[in-house]
Backbone atoms as SQL, in Angstrom:
CREATE TABLE atoms (id INTEGER PRIMARY KEY, chain TEXT, resi INTEGER, resn TEXT, atom TEXT, x REAL, y REAL, z REAL);
INSERT INTO atoms VALUES
  (1, 'A', 1, 'MET', 'N', 0.842, -1.199, 0.000),
  (2, 'A', 1, 'MET', 'CA', 0.000, 0.000, 0.000),
  (3, 'A', 1, 'MET', 'C', 0.876, 1.247, 0.000),
  (4, 'A', 2, 'PRO', 'N', 0.487, 2.294, -0.692),
  (5, 'A', 2, 'PRO', 'CA', 1.312, 3.498, -0.753),
  (6, 'A', 2, 'PRO', 'C', 1.195, 4.416, 0.462),
  (7, 'A', 3, 'VAL', 'N', 0.286, 4.116, 1.421),
  (8, 'A', 3, 'VAL', 'CA', 0.215, 4.955, 2.621),
  (9, 'A', 3, 'VAL', 'C', 1.352, 4.541, 3.551),
  (10, 'A', 4, 'ASP', 'N', 2.211, 5.500, 3.887),
  (11, 'A', 4, 'ASP', 'CA', 3.390, 5.228, 4.704),
  (12, 'A', 4, 'ASP', 'C', 3.200, 5.577, 6.169),
  (13, 'A', 5, 'GLY', 'N', 2.197, 6.349, 6.493),
  (14, 'A', 5, 'GLY', 'CA', 1.984, 6.763, 7.874),
  (15, 'A', 5, 'GLY', 'C', 1.150, 8.018, 7.918),
  (16, 'A', 6, 'MET', 'N', 1.015, 8.549, 9.103),
  (17, 'A', 6, 'MET', 'CA', 0.268, 9.795, 9.275),
  (18, 'A', 6, 'MET', 'C', 1.081, 10.953, 8.727),
  (19, 'A', 7, 'GLY', 'N', 0.420, 11.817, 7.991),
  (20, 'A', 7, 'GLY', 'CA', 1.060, 13.013, 7.482),
  (21, 'A', 7, 'GLY', 'C', 0.686, 14.235, 8.299),
  (22, 'A', 8, 'GLY', 'N', -0.373, 14.142, 9.076),
  (23, 'A', 8, 'GLY', 'CA', -0.797, 15.250, 9.925),
  (24, 'A', 8, 'GLY', 'C', -2.139, 14.967, 10.561),
  (25, 'A', 9, 'LEU', 'N', -2.434, 15.675, 11.611),
  (26, 'A', 9, 'LEU', 'CA', -3.731, 15.636, 12.277),
  (27, 'A', 9, 'LEU', 'C', -4.144, 17.075, 12.495),
  (28, 'A', 10, 'PHE', 'N', -5.255, 17.474, 11.894),
  (29, 'A', 10, 'PHE', 'CA', -5.715, 18.861, 11.946),
  (30, 'A', 10, 'PHE', 'C', -7.057, 18.902, 12.651),
  (31, 'A', 11, 'PHE', 'N', -7.187, 19.755, 13.644),
  (32, 'A', 11, 'PHE', 'CA', -8.448, 19.844, 14.368),
  (33, 'A', 11, 'PHE', 'C', -8.650, 21.262, 14.860),
  (34, 'A', 12, 'ARG', 'N', -9.900, 21.580, 15.152),
  (35, 'A', 12, 'ARG', 'CA', -10.265, 22.935, 15.557),
  (36, 'A', 12, 'ARG', 'C', -9.997, 23.128, 17.050),
  (37, 'A', 13, 'ALA', 'N', -9.705, 24.353, 17.415),
  (38, 'A', 13, 'ALA', 'CA', -9.484, 24.705, 18.817),
  (39, 'A', 13, 'ALA', 'C', -9.895, 26.162, 19.012),
  (40, 'A', 14, 'LYS', 'N', -10.403, 26.477, 20.183),
  (41, 'A', 14, 'LYS', 'CA', -10.774, 27.864, 20.479),
  (42, 'A', 14, 'LYS', 'C', -9.539, 28.746, 20.592),
  (43, 'A', 15, 'ASP', 'N', -8.455, 28.202, 21.134),
  (44, 'A', 15, 'ASP', 'CA', -7.205, 28.946, 21.273),
  (45, 'A', 15, 'ASP', 'C', -6.064, 28.038, 20.804),
  (46, 'A', 16, 'PRO', 'N', -5.805, 27.992, 19.489),
  (47, 'A', 16, 'PRO', 'CA', -4.789, 27.088, 18.957),
  (48, 'A', 16, 'PRO', 'C', -3.403, 27.281, 19.562),
  (49, 'A', 17, 'ASP', 'N', -2.999, 28.517, 19.806),
  (50, 'A', 17, 'ASP', 'CA', -1.665, 28.745, 20.361),
  (51, 'A', 17, 'ASP', 'C', -1.537, 28.138, 21.756),
  (52, 'A', 18, 'ALA', 'N', -2.538, 28.345, 22.582),
  (53, 'A', 18, 'ALA', 'CA', -2.503, 27.791, 23.938),
  (54, 'A', 18, 'ALA', 'C', -2.538, 26.268, 23.906),
  (55, 'A', 19, 'LEU', 'N', -3.359, 25.714, 23.020),
  (56, 'A', 19, 'LEU', 'CA', -3.443, 24.259, 22.941),
  (57, 'A', 19, 'LEU', 'C', -2.149, 23.659, 22.408),
  (58, 'A', 20, 'ASN', 'N', -1.541, 24.305, 21.407),
  (59, 'A', 20, 'ASN', 'CA', -0.231, 23.865, 20.925),
  (60, 'A', 20, 'ASN', 'C', 0.779, 23.845, 22.063),
  (61, 'A', 21, 'ALA', 'N', 0.815, 24.896, 22.849),
  (62, 'A', 21, 'ALA', 'CA', 1.758, 24.987, 23.967),
  (63, 'A', 21, 'ALA', 'C', 1.508, 23.883, 24.985),
  (64, 'A', 22, 'TRP', 'N', 0.225, 23.606, 25.280),
  (65, 'A', 22, 'TRP', 'CA', -0.097, 22.565, 26.256),
  (66, 'A', 22, 'TRP', 'C', 0.412, 21.213, 25.786),
  (67, 'A', 23, 'TYR', 'N', 0.133, 20.835, 24.522),
  (68, 'A', 23, 'TYR', 'CA', 0.600, 19.548, 24.000),
  (69, 'A', 23, 'TYR', 'C', 2.124, 19.476, 23.965),
  (70, 'A', 24, 'ARG', 'N', 2.739, 20.557, 23.556),
  (71, 'A', 24, 'ARG', 'CA', 4.210, 20.589, 23.482),
  (72, 'A', 24, 'ARG', 'C', 4.818, 20.459, 24.874),
  (73, 'A', 25, 'ASP', 'N', 4.297, 21.267, 25.816),
  (74, 'A', 25, 'ASP', 'CA', 4.879, 21.290, 27.158),
  (75, 'A', 25, 'ASP', 'C', 4.546, 20.054, 27.974),
  (76, 'A', 26, 'ARG', 'N', 3.339, 19.536, 27.825),
  (77, 'A', 26, 'ARG', 'CA', 2.896, 18.415, 28.658),
  (78, 'A', 26, 'ARG', 'C', 3.245, 17.048, 28.079),
  (79, 'A', 27, 'LEU', 'N', 3.247, 16.952, 26.750),
  (80, 'A', 27, 'LEU', 'CA', 3.413, 15.639, 26.127),
  (81, 'A', 27, 'LEU', 'C', 4.588, 15.542, 25.164),
  (82, 'A', 28, 'GLY', 'N', 5.218, 16.660, 24.855),
  (83, 'A', 28, 'GLY', 'CA', 6.299, 16.634, 23.874),
  (84, 'A', 28, 'GLY', 'C', 5.796, 16.343, 22.469),
  (85, 'A', 29, 'VAL', 'N', 4.568, 16.805, 22.157),
  (86, 'A', 29, 'VAL', 'CA', 3.923, 16.552, 20.873),
  (87, 'A', 29, 'VAL', 'C', 3.700, 17.873, 20.151),
  (88, 'A', 30, 'GLY', 'N', 3.978, 17.903, 18.863),
  (89, 'A', 30, 'GLY', 'CA', 3.672, 19.072, 18.057),
  (90, 'A', 30, 'GLY', 'C', 4.914, 19.685, 17.437),
  (91, 'A', 31, 'ALA', 'N', 4.717, 20.825, 16.814),
  (92, 'A', 31, 'ALA', 'CA', 5.784, 21.511, 16.090),
  (93, 'A', 31, 'ALA', 'C', 6.993, 21.750, 16.981),
  (94, 'A', 32, 'GLY', 'N', 8.162, 21.443, 16.458),
  (95, 'A', 32, 'GLY', 'CA', 9.404, 21.639, 17.187),
  (96, 'A', 32, 'GLY', 'C', 9.799, 20.476, 18.074),
  (97, 'A', 33, 'CYS', 'N', 8.932, 19.493, 18.248),
  (98, 'A', 33, 'CYS', 'CA', 9.227, 18.331, 19.093),
  (99, 'A', 33, 'CYS', 'C', 9.973, 17.276, 18.290),
  (100, 'A', 34, 'VAL', 'N', 10.792, 16.488, 18.978),
  (101, 'A', 34, 'VAL', 'CA', 11.586, 15.447, 18.327),
  (102, 'A', 34, 'VAL', 'C', 11.441, 14.144, 19.101),
  (103, 'A', 35, 'SER', 'N', 10.956, 13.102, 18.419),
  (104, 'A', 35, 'SER', 'CA', 10.889, 11.761, 18.994),
  (105, 'A', 35, 'SER', 'C', 12.061, 10.907, 18.532),
  (106, 'A', 36, 'ASP', 'N', 12.537, 11.171, 17.337),
  (107, 'A', 36, 'ASP', 'CA', 13.658, 10.433, 16.764),
  (108, 'A', 36, 'ASP', 'C', 14.954, 11.040, 17.289),
  (109, 'A', 37, 'PRO', 'N', 15.729, 10.288, 18.077),
  (110, 'A', 37, 'PRO', 'CA', 16.954, 10.860, 18.651),
  (111, 'A', 37, 'PRO', 'C', 17.991, 11.294, 17.620),
  (112, 'A', 38, 'ASP', 'N', 17.868, 10.815, 16.386),
  (113, 'A', 38, 'ASP', 'CA', 18.803, 11.194, 15.330),
  (114, 'A', 38, 'ASP', 'C', 18.328, 12.395, 14.518),
  (115, 'A', 39, 'ALA', 'N', 17.144, 12.908, 14.807),
  (116, 'A', 39, 'ALA', 'CA', 16.564, 13.999, 14.016),
  (117, 'A', 39, 'ALA', 'C', 16.880, 15.356, 14.639),
  (118, 'A', 40, 'GLU', 'N', 16.962, 16.364, 13.773),
  (119, 'A', 40, 'GLU', 'CA', 17.134, 17.747, 14.205),
  (120, 'A', 40, 'GLU', 'C', 15.760, 18.376, 14.422),
  (121, 'A', 41, 'PRO', 'N', 15.608, 19.222, 15.435),
  (122, 'A', 41, 'PRO', 'CA', 14.316, 19.910, 15.623),
  (123, 'A', 41, 'PRO', 'C', 13.973, 20.772, 14.410),
  (124, 'A', 42, 'ASN', 'N', 12.682, 20.863, 14.127),
  (125, 'A', 42, 'ASN', 'CA', 12.168, 21.664, 13.024),
  (126, 'A', 42, 'ASN', 'C', 10.981, 22.443, 13.567),
  (127, 'A', 43, 'GLU', 'N', 10.956, 23.747, 13.359),
  (128, 'A', 43, 'GLU', 'CA', 9.903, 24.580, 13.957),
  (129, 'A', 43, 'GLU', 'C', 8.506, 24.287, 13.431),
  (130, 'A', 44, 'TRP', 'N', 8.374, 23.550, 12.313),
  (131, 'A', 44, 'TRP', 'CA', 7.059, 23.324, 11.701),
  (132, 'A', 44, 'TRP', 'C', 6.495, 21.937, 11.942),
  (133, 'A', 45, 'VAL', 'N', 7.335, 20.942, 12.236),
  (134, 'A', 45, 'VAL', 'CA', 6.844, 19.568, 12.356),
  (135, 'A', 45, 'VAL', 'C', 7.333, 18.902, 13.637),
  (136, 'A', 46, 'TRP', 'N', 6.649, 17.852, 14.017),
  (137, 'A', 46, 'TRP', 'CA', 7.041, 16.975, 15.113),
  (138, 'A', 46, 'TRP', 'C', 7.820, 15.823, 14.479),
  (139, 'A', 47, 'GLN', 'N', 9.087, 15.665, 14.803),
  (140, 'A', 47, 'GLN', 'CA', 9.926, 14.618, 14.220),
  (141, 'A', 47, 'GLN', 'C', 9.667, 13.305, 14.951),
  (142, 'A', 48, 'THR', 'N', 8.857, 12.448, 14.321),
  (143, 'A', 48, 'THR', 'CA', 8.538, 11.151, 14.896),
  (144, 'A', 48, 'THR', 'C', 9.477, 10.102, 14.332),
  (145, 'A', 49, 'LEU', 'N', 9.456, 8.947, 14.910),
  (146, 'A', 49, 'LEU', 'CA', 10.297, 7.863, 14.411),
  (147, 'A', 49, 'LEU', 'C', 9.877, 7.419, 13.015),
  (148, 'A', 50, 'GLY', 'N', 8.597, 7.545, 12.689),
  (149, 'A', 50, 'GLY', 'CA', 8.118, 7.121, 11.388),
  (150, 'A', 50, 'GLY', 'C', 8.271, 8.171, 10.306),
  (151, 'A', 51, 'GLY', 'N', 8.643, 9.379, 10.655),
  (152, 'A', 51, 'GLY', 'CA', 8.756, 10.465, 9.691),
  (153, 'A', 51, 'GLY', 'C', 8.026, 11.691, 10.212),
  (154, 'A', 52, 'PRO', 'N', 8.077, 12.816, 9.491),
  (155, 'A', 52, 'PRO', 'CA', 7.452, 14.046, 9.977),
  (156, 'A', 52, 'PRO', 'C', 5.930, 13.950, 9.999),
  (157, 'A', 53, 'MET', 'N', 5.340, 14.562, 11.009),
  (158, 'A', 53, 'MET', 'CA', 3.886, 14.632, 11.120),
  (159, 'A', 53, 'MET', 'C', 3.521, 16.020, 11.618),
  (160, 'A', 54, 'VAL', 'N', 2.637, 16.694, 10.888),
  (161, 'A', 54, 'VAL', 'CA', 2.169, 18.010, 11.308),
  (162, 'A', 54, 'VAL', 'C', 1.141, 17.811, 12.414),
  (163, 'A', 55, 'PHE', 'N', 1.278, 18.527, 13.511),
  (164, 'A', 55, 'PHE', 'CA', 0.307, 18.499, 14.604),
  (165, 'A', 55, 'PHE', 'C', -0.093, 19.945, 14.822),
  (166, 'A', 56, 'ALA', 'N', -1.257, 20.363, 14.290),
  (167, 'A', 56, 'ALA', 'CA', -1.604, 21.773, 14.260),
  (168, 'A', 56, 'ALA', 'C', -3.077, 22.011, 14.547),
  (169, 'A', 57, 'PRO', 'N', -3.427, 22.481, 15.742),
  (170, 'A', 57, 'PRO', 'CA', -4.804, 22.898, 15.963),
  (171, 'A', 57, 'PRO', 'C', -5.144, 24.059, 15.024),
  (172, 'A', 58, 'PHE', 'N', -6.349, 24.019, 14.461),
  (173, 'A', 58, 'PHE', 'CA', -6.852, 25.075, 13.592),
  (174, 'A', 58, 'PHE', 'C', -7.851, 25.913, 14.367),
  (175, 'A', 59, 'LYS', 'N', -7.998, 27.162, 13.992),
  (176, 'A', 59, 'LYS', 'CA', -9.012, 28.014, 14.617),
  (177, 'A', 59, 'LYS', 'C', -10.388, 27.387, 14.437),
  (178, 'A', 60, 'ALA', 'N', -11.272, 27.613, 15.387),
  (179, 'A', 60, 'ALA', 'CA', -12.613, 27.024, 15.354),
  (180, 'A', 60, 'ALA', 'C', -13.391, 27.416, 14.108),
  (181, 'A', 61, 'ASP', 'N', -13.101, 28.586, 13.527),
  (182, 'A', 61, 'ASP', 'CA', -13.842, 29.024, 12.342),
  (183, 'A', 61, 'ASP', 'C', -13.075, 28.800, 11.028),
  (184, 'A', 62, 'SER', 'N', -12.071, 27.923, 11.041),
  (185, 'A', 62, 'SER', 'CA', -11.296, 27.633, 9.836),
  (186, 'A', 62, 'SER', 'C', -12.201, 27.091, 8.730),
  (187, 'A', 63, 'ASP', 'N', -11.878, 27.448, 7.479),
  (188, 'A', 63, 'ASP', 'CA', -12.619, 26.899, 6.349),
  (189, 'A', 63, 'ASP', 'C', -11.783, 25.892, 5.555),
  (190, 'A', 64, 'TYR', 'N', -10.687, 25.409, 6.148),
  (191, 'A', 64, 'TYR', 'CA', -9.806, 24.458, 5.464),
  (192, 'A', 64, 'TYR', 'C', -10.477, 23.100, 5.267),
  (193, 'A', 65, 'PHE', 'N', -11.406, 22.742, 6.170),
  (194, 'A', 65, 'PHE', 'CA', -12.216, 21.544, 6.011),
  (195, 'A', 65, 'PHE', 'C', -13.594, 21.833, 6.575),
  (196, 'A', 66, 'ALA', 'N', -14.526, 20.901, 6.407),
  (197, 'A', 66, 'ALA', 'CA', -15.940, 21.130, 6.706),
  (198, 'A', 66, 'ALA', 'C', -16.163, 21.655, 8.129),
  (199, 'A', 67, 'ALA', 'N', -16.994, 22.677, 8.220),
  (200, 'A', 67, 'ALA', 'CA', -17.281, 23.318, 9.509),
  (201, 'A', 67, 'ALA', 'C', -17.979, 22.386, 10.486),
  (202, 'A', 68, 'ASN', 'N', -18.669, 21.375, 9.981),
  (203, 'A', 68, 'ASN', 'CA', -19.376, 20.465, 10.883),
  (204, 'A', 68, 'ASN', 'C', -18.514, 19.285, 11.329),
  (205, 'A', 69, 'LYS', 'N', -17.234, 19.301, 10.989),
  (206, 'A', 69, 'LYS', 'CA', -16.299, 18.246, 11.390),
  (207, 'A', 69, 'LYS', 'C', -15.214, 18.836, 12.275),
  (208, 'A', 70, 'ALA', 'N', -14.850, 18.109, 13.305),
  (209, 'A', 70, 'ALA', 'CA', -13.853, 18.587, 14.255),
  (210, 'A', 70, 'ALA', 'C', -12.423, 18.283, 13.808),
  (211, 'A', 71, 'PHE', 'N', -12.264, 17.425, 12.802),
  (212, 'A', 71, 'PHE', 'CA', -10.915, 17.034, 12.416),
  (213, 'A', 71, 'PHE', 'C', -10.852, 16.671, 10.944),
  (214, 'A', 72, 'MET', 'N', -9.624, 16.576, 10.444),
  (215, 'A', 72, 'MET', 'CA', -9.345, 16.033, 9.127),
  (216, 'A', 72, 'MET', 'C', -8.083, 15.199, 9.250),
  (217, 'A', 73, 'ILE', 'N', -8.114, 13.999, 8.761),
  (218, 'A', 73, 'ILE', 'CA', -6.943, 13.131, 8.790),
  (219, 'A', 73, 'ILE', 'C', -6.084, 13.424, 7.569),
  (220, 'A', 74, 'ASN', 'N', -4.773, 13.481, 7.753),
  (221, 'A', 74, 'ASN', 'CA', -3.823, 13.657, 6.659),
  (222, 'A', 74, 'ASN', 'C', -2.931, 12.429, 6.653),
  (223, 'A', 75, 'LEU', 'N', -2.904, 11.722, 5.541),
  (224, 'A', 75, 'LEU', 'CA', -2.077, 10.529, 5.425),
  (225, 'A', 75, 'LEU', 'C', -0.929, 10.781, 4.463),
  (226, 'A', 76, 'ARG', 'N', 0.272, 10.481, 4.902),
  (227, 'A', 76, 'ARG', 'CA', 1.466, 10.619, 4.070),
  (228, 'A', 76, 'ARG', 'C', 1.553, 9.394, 3.165),
  (229, 'A', 77, 'VAL', 'N', 1.709, 9.628, 1.870),
  (230, 'A', 77, 'VAL', 'CA', 1.748, 8.528, 0.902),
  (231, 'A', 77, 'VAL', 'C', 3.009, 8.613, 0.047),
  (232, 'A', 78, 'SER', 'N', 3.422, 7.470, -0.499),
  (233, 'A', 78, 'SER', 'CA', 4.629, 7.445, -1.323),
  (234, 'A', 78, 'SER', 'C', 4.336, 7.404, -2.814),
  (235, 'A', 79, 'ASP', 'N', 3.098, 7.096, -3.203),
  (236, 'A', 79, 'ASP', 'CA', 2.734, 7.028, -4.626),
  (237, 'A', 79, 'ASP', 'C', 1.315, 7.560, -4.776),
  (238, 'A', 80, 'LEU', 'N', 1.184, 8.878, -4.768),
  (239, 'A', 80, 'LEU', 'CA', -0.139, 9.494, -4.822),
  (240, 'A', 80, 'LEU', 'C', -0.884, 9.097, -6.095),
  (241, 'A', 81, 'ASP', 'N', -0.213, 9.125, -7.241),
  (242, 'A', 81, 'ASP', 'CA', -0.887, 8.793, -8.495),
  (243, 'A', 81, 'ASP', 'C', -1.407, 7.358, -8.487),
  (244, 'A', 82, 'GLY', 'N', -0.603, 6.436, -7.994),
  (245, 'A', 82, 'GLY', 'CA', -1.025, 5.041, -7.924),
  (246, 'A', 82, 'GLY', 'C', -2.212, 4.850, -6.999),
  (247, 'A', 83, 'LEU', 'N', -2.189, 5.516, -5.859),
  (248, 'A', 83, 'LEU', 'CA', -3.300, 5.416, -4.919),
  (249, 'A', 83, 'LEU', 'C', -4.562, 6.028, -5.504),
  (250, 'A', 84, 'LEU', 'N', -4.434, 7.183, -6.153),
  (251, 'A', 84, 'LEU', 'CA', -5.609, 7.822, -6.747),
  (252, 'A', 84, 'LEU', 'C', -6.223, 6.948, -7.835),
  (253, 'A', 85, 'ALA', 'N', -5.401, 6.255, -8.594),
  (254, 'A', 85, 'ALA', 'CA', -5.922, 5.348, -9.618),
  (255, 'A', 85, 'ALA', 'C', -6.754, 4.246, -8.981),
  (256, 'A', 86, 'LYS', 'N', -6.282, 3.682, -7.882),
  (257, 'A', 86, 'LYS', 'CA', -7.036, 2.628, -7.191),
  (258, 'A', 86, 'LYS', 'C', -8.327, 3.181, -6.593),
  (259, 'A', 87, 'LEU', 'N', -8.269, 4.395, -6.072),
  (260, 'A', 87, 'LEU', 'CA', -9.474, 5.005, -5.504),
  (261, 'A', 87, 'LEU', 'C', -10.506, 5.277, -6.597),
  (262, 'A', 88, 'ARG', 'N', -10.042, 5.738, -7.749),
  (263, 'A', 88, 'ARG', 'CA', -10.960, 5.973, -8.873),
  (264, 'A', 88, 'ARG', 'C', -11.616, 4.672, -9.319),
  (265, 'A', 89, 'GLU', 'N', -10.833, 3.583, -9.361),
  (266, 'A', 89, 'GLU', 'CA', -11.384, 2.276, -9.727),
  (267, 'A', 89, 'GLU', 'C', -12.495, 1.861, -8.768),
  (268, 'A', 90, 'ALA', 'N', -12.404, 2.298, -7.524),
  (269, 'A', 90, 'ALA', 'CA', -13.409, 1.977, -6.510),
  (270, 'A', 90, 'ALA', 'C', -14.530, 3.018, -6.466),
  (271, 'A', 91, 'ASP', 'N', -14.559, 3.917, -7.443),
  (272, 'A', 91, 'ASP', 'CA', -15.585, 4.981, -7.528),
  (273, 'A', 91, 'ASP', 'C', -15.594, 5.895, -6.310),
  (274, 'A', 92, 'ILE', 'N', -14.422, 6.168, -5.760),
  (275, 'A', 92, 'ILE', 'CA', -14.301, 7.108, -4.647),
  (276, 'A', 92, 'ILE', 'C', -14.007, 8.485, -5.226),
  (277, 'A', 93, 'ALA', 'N', -14.824, 9.454, -4.851),
  (278, 'A', 93, 'ALA', 'CA', -14.643, 10.827, -5.343),
  (279, 'A', 93, 'ALA', 'C', -13.336, 11.403, -4.821),
  (280, 'A', 94, 'ILE', 'N', -12.619, 12.067, -5.693),
  (281, 'A', 94, 'ILE', 'CA', -11.311, 12.655, -5.367),
  (282, 'A', 94, 'ILE', 'C', -11.341, 14.130, -5.740),
  (283, 'A', 95, 'VAL', 'N', -10.817, 14.954, -4.856),
  (284, 'A', 95, 'VAL', 'CA', -10.681, 16.383, -5.123),
  (285, 'A', 95, 'VAL', 'C', -9.195, 16.711, -5.183),
  (286, 'A', 96, 'THR', 'N', -8.784, 17.364, -6.255),
  (287, 'A', 96, 'THR', 'CA', -7.421, 17.891, -6.356),
  (288, 'A', 96, 'THR', 'C', -7.539, 19.337, -6.815),
  (289, 'A', 97, 'LYS', 'N', -6.613, 20.154, -6.384),
  (290, 'A', 97, 'LYS', 'CA', -6.565, 21.545, -6.809),
  (291, 'A', 97, 'LYS', 'C', -5.104, 21.921, -7.025),
  (292, 'A', 98, 'PRO', 'N', -4.781, 22.490, -8.182),
  (293, 'A', 98, 'PRO', 'CA', -3.390, 22.844, -8.453),
  (294, 'A', 98, 'PRO', 'C', -2.777, 23.747, -7.376),
  (295, 'A', 99, 'ASP', 'N', -3.582, 24.634, -6.775),
  (296, 'A', 99, 'ASP', 'CA', -3.013, 25.539, -5.776),
  (297, 'A', 99, 'ASP', 'C', -2.701, 24.844, -4.460),
  (298, 'A', 100, 'TRP', 'N', -3.138, 23.600, -4.264),
  (299, 'A', 100, 'TRP', 'CA', -2.754, 22.842, -3.068),
  (300, 'A', 100, 'TRP', 'C', -1.315, 22.353, -3.171),
  (301, 'A', 101, 'ASP', 'N', -0.832, 22.124, -4.407),
  (302, 'A', 101, 'ASP', 'CA', 0.484, 21.536, -4.608),
  (303, 'A', 101, 'ASP', 'C', 1.571, 22.599, -4.595),
  (304, 'A', 102, 'ASP', 'N', 2.697, 22.240, -3.997),
  (305, 'A', 102, 'ASP', 'CA', 3.840, 23.144, -3.901),
  (306, 'A', 102, 'ASP', 'C', 5.093, 22.278, -3.957),
  (307, 'A', 103, 'PRO', 'N', 6.007, 22.537, -4.889),
  (308, 'A', 103, 'PRO', 'CA', 7.204, 21.693, -5.004),
  (309, 'A', 103, 'PRO', 'C', 7.994, 21.577, -3.701),
  (310, 'A', 104, 'ALA', 'N', 7.940, 22.595, -2.867),
  (311, 'A', 104, 'ALA', 'CA', 8.683, 22.557, -1.606),
  (312, 'A', 104, 'ALA', 'C', 7.948, 21.767, -0.519),
  (313, 'A', 105, 'VAL', 'N', 6.629, 21.587, -0.680),
  (314, 'A', 105, 'VAL', 'CA', 5.812, 20.928, 0.345),
  (315, 'A', 105, 'VAL', 'C', 5.319, 19.567, -0.133),
  (316, 'A', 106, 'GLY', 'N', 4.933, 19.468, -1.390),
  (317, 'A', 106, 'GLY', 'CA', 4.451, 18.205, -1.933),
  (318, 'A', 106, 'GLY', 'C', 3.141, 18.357, -2.679),
  (319, 'A', 107, 'ARG', 'N', 2.521, 17.213, -2.942),
  (320, 'A', 107, 'ARG', 'CA', 1.262, 17.158, -3.686),
  (321, 'A', 107, 'ARG', 'C', 0.159, 16.656, -2.763),
  (322, 'A', 108, 'PHE', 'N', -1.077, 17.107, -3.051),
  (323, 'A', 108, 'PHE', 'CA', -2.206, 16.789, -2.189),
  (324, 'A', 108, 'PHE', 'C', -3.424, 16.368, -2.995),
  (325, 'A', 109, 'ALA', 'N', -4.244, 15.538, -2.388),
  (326, 'A', 109, 'ALA', 'CA', -5.565, 15.185, -2.896),
  (327, 'A', 109, 'ALA', 'C', -6.448, 14.971, -1.676),
  (328, 'A', 110, 'ARG', 'N', -7.745, 15.046, -1.881),
  (329, 'A', 110, 'ARG', 'CA', -8.659, 14.871, -0.759),
  (330, 'A', 110, 'ARG', 'C', -9.775, 13.913, -1.144),
  (331, 'A', 111, 'ILE', 'N', -10.087, 13.030, -0.214),
  (332, 'A', 111, 'ILE', 'CA', -11.224, 12.128, -0.333),
  (333, 'A', 111, 'ILE', 'C', -12.023, 12.235, 0.960),
  (334, 'A', 112, 'HIS', 'N', -13.159, 11.549, 1.026),
  (335, 'A', 112, 'HIS', 'CA', -13.956, 11.528, 2.251),
  (336, 'A', 112, 'HIS', 'C', -14.299, 10.090, 2.592),
  (337, 'A', 113, 'ASP', 'N', -14.315, 9.777, 3.871),
  (338, 'A', 113, 'ASP', 'CA', -14.696, 8.431, 4.284),
  (339, 'A', 113, 'ASP', 'C', -16.217, 8.281, 4.206),
  (340, 'A', 114, 'PRO', 'N', -16.757, 7.097, 4.453),
  (341, 'A', 114, 'PRO', 'CA', -18.208, 6.904, 4.328),
  (342, 'A', 114, 'PRO', 'C', -19.058, 7.775, 5.260),
  (343, 'A', 115, 'GLU', 'N', -18.459, 8.294, 6.302),
  (344, 'A', 115, 'GLU', 'CA', -19.198, 9.181, 7.208),
  (345, 'A', 115, 'GLU', 'C', -18.983, 10.653, 6.890),
  (346, 'A', 116, 'GLY', 'N', -18.275, 10.939, 5.797),
  (347, 'A', 116, 'GLY', 'CA', -18.075, 12.314, 5.383),
  (348, 'A', 116, 'GLY', 'C', -16.861, 13.005, 5.972),
  (349, 'A', 117, 'ASN', 'N', -16.000, 12.271, 6.675),
  (350, 'A', 117, 'ASN', 'CA', -14.785, 12.870, 7.230),
  (351, 'A', 117, 'ASN', 'C', -13.743, 13.035, 6.136),
  (352, 'A', 118, 'ALA', 'N', -13.163, 14.206, 6.066),
  (353, 'A', 118, 'ALA', 'CA', -12.147, 14.496, 5.050),
  (354, 'A', 118, 'ALA', 'C', -10.859, 13.752, 5.351),
  (355, 'A', 119, 'ILE', 'N', -10.261, 13.218, 4.307),
  (356, 'A', 119, 'ILE', 'CA', -8.955, 12.570, 4.395),
  (357, 'A', 119, 'ILE', 'C', -8.075, 13.227, 3.355),
  (358, 'A', 120, 'GLU', 'N', -7.050, 13.904, 3.813),
  (359, 'A', 120, 'GLU', 'CA', -6.097, 14.554, 2.912),
  (360, 'A', 120, 'GLU', 'C', -4.957, 13.577, 2.667),
  (361, 'A', 121, 'LEU', 'N', -4.652, 13.346, 1.407),
  (362, 'A', 121, 'LEU', 'CA', -3.546, 12.479, 1.014),
  (363, 'A', 121, 'LEU', 'C', -2.391, 13.383, 0.603),
  (364, 'A', 122, 'TRP', 'N', -1.245, 13.141, 1.198),
  (365, 'A', 122, 'TRP', 'CA', -0.088, 14.017, 1.016),
  (366, 'A', 122, 'TRP', 'C', 1.105, 13.202, 0.556),
  (367, 'A', 123, 'GLU', 'N', 1.642, 13.559, -0.617),
  (368, 'A', 123, 'GLU', 'CA', 2.881, 12.973, -1.079),
  (369, 'A', 123, 'GLU', 'C', 3.974, 14.025, -0.941),
  (370, 'A', 124, 'PRO', 'N', 4.842, 13.880, 0.061),
  (371, 'A', 124, 'PRO', 'CA', 5.923, 14.862, 0.240),
  (372, 'A', 124, 'PRO', 'C', 6.856, 14.872, -0.972),
  (373, 'A', 125, 'PRO', 'N', 7.594, 15.953, -1.158),
  (374, 'A', 125, 'PRO', 'CA', 8.534, 16.002, -2.290),
  (375, 'A', 125, 'PRO', 'C', 9.612, 14.929, -2.139),
  (376, 'A', 126, 'ALA', 'N', 10.084, 14.410, -3.255),
  (377, 'A', 126, 'ALA', 'CA', 11.135, 13.394, -3.222),
  (378, 'A', 126, 'ALA', 'C', 12.435, 13.980, -2.704),
  (379, 'A', 127, 'GLY', 'N', 13.157, 13.152, -2.006),
  (380, 'A', 127, 'GLY', 'CA', 14.497, 13.556, -1.609),
  (381, 'A', 127, 'GLY', 'C', 14.598, 14.022, -0.255);
């Protein structure tokens, strides 16, 4: 399977900065945290043993994903095109937008699970 692990967990919060600080200070989770002893800290990601994972509370009124959902799952994948082909074969609706993709960040697509929860598929840039 081309899914390699979690690429991020995005959820709403009334005070994202305070919640980020609480997770970072209490659990060592979130931006700037390092779980892999061989990894260098990075101000944008939590360095896990399985690879980078974004941990970012979103403002409660964010329009990045559906307002009636508290979260969106982001899965890091190694072959986005191959996975999208399999999803299309299964008649799963896929959303892509050119402005989501950035050579420095990677490529993105979005699907929804049977309950309507958004799943963002993220293929990081090679290298």
